[in-house]
Z-matrix of the N, CA and C atoms (Angstrom, degrees):
N
C 1 1.447
C 2 1.527 1 109.61
N 3 1.282 2 115.02 1 142.37
C 4 1.484 3 121.04 2 -178.25
C 5 1.535 4 109.70 3 -132.01
N 6 1.327 5 117.21 4 132.58
C 7 1.473 6 117.47 5 172.77
C 8 1.538 7 109.50 6 -77.04
N 9 1.338 8 115.63 7 134.10
C 10 1.462 9 119.21 8 -178.29
C 11 1.514 10 112.19 9 -118.61
N 12 1.362 11 116.79 10 -7.78
C 13 1.464 12 118.25 11 -177.53
C 14 1.508 13 108.56 12 -156.89
N 15 1.354 14 116.37 13 132.19
C 16 1.447 15 121.47 14 173.56
C 17 1.529 16 108.79 15 -107.05
N 18 1.336 17 115.76 16 118.31
C 19 1.450 18 120.84 17 -172.45
C 20 1.525 19 111.91 18 -96.49
N 21 1.341 20 112.83 19 153.28
C 22 1.479 21 116.94 20 176.73
C 23 1.516 22 113.21 21 -82.42
N 24 1.333 23 115.44 22 -24.98
C 25 1.489 24 120.87 23 178.57
C 26 1.488 25 110.31 24 -152.38
N 27 1.323 26 115.22 25 172.20
C 28 1.474 27 121.87 26 -175.75
C 29 1.526 28 111.42 27 -63.54
N 30 1.321 29 117.54 28 -39.04
C 31 1.471 30 121.68 29 -178.92
C 32 1.536 31 110.06 30 -60.72
N 33 1.309 32 115.97 31 -48.90
C 34 1.481 33 120.95 32 179.27
C 35 1.517 34 111.54 33 -60.01
N 36 1.327 35 117.97 34 -42.79
C 37 1.458 36 121.97 35 178.93
C 38 1.521 37 111.19 36 -61.08
N 39 1.308 38 115.13 37 -46.17
C 40 1.479 39 118.84 38 -177.85
C 41 1.533 40 112.69 39 -70.76
N 42 1.304 41 118.16 40 -32.06
C 43 1.468 42 121.16 41 175.45
C 44 1.503 43 110.00 42 -62.48
N 45 1.344 44 117.23 43 -43.97
C 46 1.468 45 120.65 44 179.92
C 47 1.541 46 107.69 45 -66.55
N 48 1.301 47 118.12 46 -46.29
C 49 1.475 48 122.08 47 177.85
C 50 1.527 49 111.76 48 -53.53
N 51 1.325 50 117.18 49 -48.12
C 52 1.445 51 120.43 50 -179.56
C 53 1.531 52 112.20 51 -64.94
N 54 1.291 53 117.59 52 -36.38
C 55 1.490 54 120.67 53 177.82
C 56 1.524 55 110.17 54 -65.79
N 57 1.377 56 117.29 55 -42.90
C 58 1.442 57 120.25 56 179.92
C 59 1.510 58 110.79 57 -65.13
N 60 1.303 59 116.84 58 -42.78
C 61 1.473 60 120.18 59 177.90
C 62 1.514 61 110.25 60 -61.57
N 63 1.312 62 117.78 61 -39.02
C 64 1.448 63 122.12 62 177.67
C 65 1.529 64 112.57 63 -63.93
N 66 1.349 65 116.02 64 -25.01
C 67 1.462 66 121.27 65 178.30
C 68 1.537 67 111.26 66 -92.55
N 69 1.351 68 116.56 67 6.70
C 70 1.483 69 120.24 68 176.55
C 71 1.526 70 114.11 69 88.40
N 72 1.296 71 116.91 70 17.22
C 73 1.473 72 119.49 71 178.77
C 74 1.515 73 108.62 72 -111.25
N 75 1.331 74 117.63 73 123.93
C 76 1.463 75 121.38 74 174.15
C 77 1.524 76 108.90 75 -66.70
N 78 1.325 77 115.82 76 128.89
C 79 1.459 78 120.87 77 -178.04
C 80 1.530 79 109.72 78 -138.63
N 81 1.356 80 114.99 79 151.17
C 82 1.450 81 122.10 80 -179.66
C 83 1.533 82 108.64 81 -135.59
N 84 1.332 83 115.10 82 146.75
C 85 1.453 84 120.43 83 173.24
C 86 1.510 85 108.33 84 -99.95
N 87 1.312 86 115.58 85 126.95
C 88 1.463 87 122.28 86 178.61
C 89 1.507 88 110.40 87 -111.82
N 90 1.334 89 116.46 88 140.14
C 91 1.448 90 120.55 89 177.25
C 92 1.523 91 114.16 90 91.71
N 93 1.301 92 117.76 91 6.45
C 94 1.446 93 121.42 92 -177.66
C 95 1.510 94 113.49 93 -56.39
N 96 1.312 95 116.02 94 -41.73
C 97 1.484 96 121.00 95 -174.82
C 98 1.573 97 110.84 96 -84.54
N 99 1.317 98 118.12 97 -8.28
C 100 1.435 99 119.58 98 177.85
C 101 1.499 100 114.34 99 -85.74
N 102 1.330 101 116.56 100 -12.10
C 103 1.456 102 120.94 101 -173.77
C 104 1.524 103 111.95 102 -59.92
N 105 1.301 104 121.01 103 -37.01
C 106 1.428 105 122.89 104 -178.28
C 107 1.517 106 115.37 105 -90.53
N 108 1.305 107 117.06 106 3.64
C 109 1.467 108 121.44 107 -176.60
C 110 1.494 109 113.53 108 -68.55
N 111 1.303 110 118.27 109 -18.17
C 112 1.470 111 121.79 110 -175.50
C 113 1.539 112 112.01 111 -91.30
N 114 1.289 113 119.12 112 3.62
C 115 1.458 114 121.91 113 -179.53
C 116 1.480 115 112.67 114 70.99
N 117 1.315 116 117.96 115 -122.55
C 118 1.466 117 122.17 116 -177.07
C 119 1.528 118 113.61 117 -77.17
N 120 1.325 119 116.31 118 -21.06
C 121 1.469 120 119.51 119 179.95
C 122 1.494 121 111.45 120 -78.73
N 123 1.326 122 118.65 121 139.69
C 124 1.460 123 119.22 122 177.51
C 125 1.532 124 111.09 123 -67.74
N 126 1.307 125 115.63 124 130.70
C 127 1.470 126 120.61 125 178.29
C 128 1.504 127 108.48 126 -88.21
N 129 1.293 128 117.32 127 118.30
C 130 1.470 129 121.57 128 -177.92
C 131 1.522 130 109.68 129 -116.78
N 132 1.328 131 114.81 130 147.03
C 133 1.428 132 120.11 131 174.09
C 134 1.536 133 115.65 132 87.56
N 135 1.313 134 116.92 133 1.53
C 136 1.457 135 120.08 134 -176.88
C 137 1.531 136 111.40 135 -90.40
N 138 1.318 137 116.79 136 -35.42
C 139 1.472 138 121.07 137 -173.46
C 140 1.500 139 111.41 138 -85.39
N 141 1.323 140 116.86 139 117.84
C 142 1.447 141 122.64 140 178.82
C 143 1.503 142 109.81 141 -134.64
N 144 1.304 143 115.08 142 145.55
C 145 1.466 144 120.35 143 172.24
C 146 1.532 145 107.36 144 -98.08
N 147 1.320 146 115.47 145 129.27
C 148 1.486 147 122.32 146 -175.48
C 149 1.497 148 109.49 147 -116.99
N 150 1.342 149 114.66 148 144.35
C 151 1.478 150 121.78 149 173.89
C 152 1.517 151 109.30 150 -135.77
N 153 1.300 152 115.78 151 169.03
C 154 1.459 153 120.60 152 174.82
C 155 1.537 154 108.08 153 -63.41
N 156 1.334 155 114.48 154 147.98
C 157 1.454 156 120.68 155 -176.96
C 158 1.555 157 112.18 156 -52.60
N 159 1.305 158 116.12 157 -43.12
C 160 1.470 159 120.93 158 -176.92
C 161 1.546 160 113.11 159 -65.72
N 162 1.323 161 116.53 160 -23.51
C 163 1.477 162 122.17 161 -178.55
C 164 1.535 163 113.22 162 -93.04
N 165 1.333 164 117.86 163 -7.94
C 166 1.460 165 121.67 164 -172.77
C 167 1.551 166 113.74 165 -58.13
N 168 1.339 167 120.39 166 -48.38
C 169 1.473 168 118.57 167 -178.94
C 170 1.529 169 111.84 168 -61.05
N 171 1.305 170 118.64 169 -42.11
C 172 1.442 171 122.19 170 -178.90
C 173 1.536 172 110.22 171 -67.66
N 174 1.347 173 116.19 172 -41.14
C 175 1.464 174 120.40 173 177.82
C 176 1.507 175 111.28 174 -62.08
N 177 1.331 176 119.19 175 -42.26
C 178 1.434 177 120.96 176 178.32
C 179 1.513 178 112.70 177 -63.61
N 180 1.329 179 115.87 178 -36.29
C 181 1.466 180 119.69 179 178.87
C 182 1.540 181 110.39 180 -66.79
N 183 1.323 182 116.44 181 -40.79
C 184 1.452 183 120.49 182 178.76
C 185 1.556 184 110.62 183 -64.24
N 186 1.322 185 115.98 184 -42.95
C 187 1.463 186 121.05 185 178.28
C 188 1.527 187 110.89 186 -63.18
N 189 1.321 188 117.75 187 -40.61
C 190 1.455 189 122.42 188 177.05
C 191 1.542 190 110.65 189 -59.99
N 192 1.325 191 116.60 190 -42.98
C 193 1.459 192 120.59 191 178.45
C 194 1.538 193 110.51 192 -64.32
N 195 1.344 194 116.71 193 -34.41
C 196 1.446 195 120.51 194 179.40
C 197 1.514 196 111.07 195 -61.76
N 198 1.327 197 117.45 196 -32.87
C 199 1.473 198 122.57 197 -176.15
C 200 1.510 199 113.33 198 -86.28
N 201 1.334 200 117.59 199 -7.02
C 202 1.474 201 119.67 200 178.53
C 203 1.530 202 108.75 201 -75.90
N 204 1.348 203 116.14 202 147.44
C 205 1.486 204 119.42 203 176.74
C 206 1.482 205 109.55 204 -65.83
N 207 1.338 206 116.92 205 144.22
C 208 1.459 207 123.73 206 179.01
C 209 1.542 208 108.52 207 -68.20
N 210 1.309 209 115.36 208 138.92
C 211 1.469 210 120.81 209 172.29
C 212 1.542 211 108.89 210 -94.47
N 213 1.334 212 116.05 211 158.65
C 214 1.448 213 118.32 212 -179.00
C 215 1.553 214 111.25 213 -57.35
N 216 1.343 215 116.54 214 -35.29
C 217 1.478 216 118.63 215 -179.51
C 218 1.519 217 112.33 216 -68.42
N 219 1.312 218 118.73 217 -20.95
C 220 1.432 219 121.90 218 -179.73
C 221 1.542 220 111.98 219 -70.35
N 222 1.316 221 115.65 220 -18.86
C 223 1.435 222 120.01 221 -177.88
C 224 1.524 223 112.77 222 -93.52
N 225 1.319 224 117.68 223 -6.16
C 226 1.450 225 122.34 224 -178.30
C 227 1.519 226 109.00 225 -89.26
N 228 1.342 227 117.88 226 145.67
C 229 1.448 228 120.43 227 174.26
C 230 1.510 229 111.98 228 -68.31
N 231 1.322 230 119.17 229 151.18
C 232 1.465 231 121.06 230 -179.79
C 233 1.553 232 109.60 231 -62.00
N 234 1.320 233 115.26 232 148.18
C 235 1.445 234 118.61 233 177.38
C 236 1.516 235 109.78 234 -71.56
N 237 1.320 236 115.12 235 142.56
C 238 1.491 237 119.10 236 177.96
C 239 1.508 238 109.16 237 -83.33
N 240 1.340 239 115.94 238 148.41
C 241 1.491 240 120.38 239 -177.14
C 242 1.513 241 112.54 240 -67.78
């Protein structure tokens, strides 16, 4: 197992996980229950999205594309044949 993404919060971690699963990559969120262990202080560095070692390069590429700004063409529906 390899961590491919360190999230700031649970929502961000699960959004990445759902995207990877949608792309056919099994993904897990680790550290979800540790986030509140610090009380009033924000817990950082605990939430990570993990994938199988063989899927890590593809997962990182998908995550990188998620962080790119949307282009105008990305908002258009696909052309019908």
